[in-house]
C-alpha positions as CSV (number, residue, x, y, z in Angstrom):
1,M,29.4,-10.5,-9.0
2,V,30.6,-13.6,-8.9
3,A,29.3,-13.7,-5.4
4,D,26.2,-13.3,-6.9
5,R,26.8,-16.2,-9.4
6,L,28.0,-18.4,-6.7
7,A,25.2,-17.8,-4.1
8,N,22.3,-18.7,-7.0
9,G,24.0,-21.4,-8.0
10,M,25.0,-20.1,-11.9
11,Q,29.0,-21.2,-10.8
12,A,30.3,-23.7,-8.9
13,P,32.9,-22.2,-6.7
14,N,36.0,-24.7,-8.3
15,E,34.9,-23.6,-11.9
16,I,37.9,-21.7,-13.6
17,R,36.7,-18.0,-14.3
18,L,38.2,-15.6,-17.2
19,V,38.5,-12.2,-16.2
20,V,39.6,-9.9,-19.3
21,Q,41.0,-6.7,-19.1
22,M,40.5,-4.1,-21.6
23,A,43.3,-1.5,-22.3
24,V,42.4,1.5,-19.7
25,G,41.3,4.5,-21.3
26,T,39.1,2.5,-23.7
27,N,35.4,4.5,-23.6
28,L,34.2,4.0,-20.3
29,Y,37.0,1.5,-18.6
30,S,39.3,3.1,-16.0
31,A,42.6,1.9,-14.1
32,T,40.3,1.6,-11.3
33,I,38.0,-1.2,-13.4
34,A,41.3,-2.8,-14.0
35,A,43.5,-2.6,-10.9
36,A,39.8,-4.3,-9.1
37,K,40.0,-7.6,-11.5
38,T,43.6,-7.9,-11.1
39,A,43.0,-7.8,-7.3
40,Y,39.9,-9.6,-7.5
41,A,42.1,-12.8,-9.8
42,A,44.9,-12.7,-7.8
43,A,43.0,-13.4,-4.9
44,N,40.9,-16.3,-6.1
45,Q,43.7,-18.5,-7.4
46,P,43.5,-21.0,-9.4
47,Q,40.1,-20.7,-10.6
48,T,40.2,-17.4,-12.0
49,K,42.3,-16.6,-15.3
50,L,42.9,-13.0,-16.4
51,A,43.3,-12.1,-19.8
52,T,43.9,-9.0,-21.5
53,M,42.3,-7.7,-24.1
54,A,44.3,-6.9,-27.5
55,P,42.9,-3.2,-28.7
56,Y,41.6,-4.1,-31.7
57,F,38.2,-2.0,-31.4
58,N,35.4,-0.8,-33.7
59,S,35.6,3.1,-33.9
60,D,33.1,3.9,-30.7
61,N,36.4,2.5,-28.8
62,L,34.5,0.1,-26.6
63,H,33.1,-3.0,-28.8
64,S,35.7,-5.3,-30.5
65,N,36.0,-5.7,-33.8
66,A,36.3,-9.1,-35.6
67,R,40.0,-9.5,-35.2
68,G,39.7,-8.3,-31.3
69,Q,36.7,-11.1,-31.0
70,V,39.1,-14.0,-32.5
71,Q,41.9,-12.6,-30.9
72,L,39.9,-12.8,-27.3
73,G,39.2,-16.3,-28.7
74,Y,42.7,-17.3,-29.1
75,D,43.6,-15.5,-25.4
76,T,40.7,-17.3,-23.8
77,F,41.6,-20.8,-25.2
78,E,46.2,-20.1,-23.6
79,A,44.6,-18.6,-20.4
80,F,42.4,-21.7,-19.8
81,F,44.3,-23.6,-20.9
82,G,48.0,-22.7,-20.3
83,K,48.9,-22.7,-24.2
84,P,51.3,-20.7,-26.0
85,H,49.9,-17.1,-26.9
86,A,48.6,-17.7,-30.7
87,T,48.0,-14.2,-32.8
88,A,45.3,-13.9,-35.3
89,P,46.0,-13.6,-38.6
């Protein structure tokens, strides 16, 4: 996916990108997907940052609830700017 974005001019090679991990076992998310994301992030440093999504989901066990969305915003800021961890109230 990233290779296609680069090839189509949708992002520059030196732009920071965030890869978000969901909890393994949530709906449609497997250990194989998590391992691929971890490997990609490790191989594409320092442009690629890795964040793990907090387990705050709606009843479908796939979509984040409001608290999960706010926490992902905090975690994105933390990953992009190297700031200390913040937790949504």
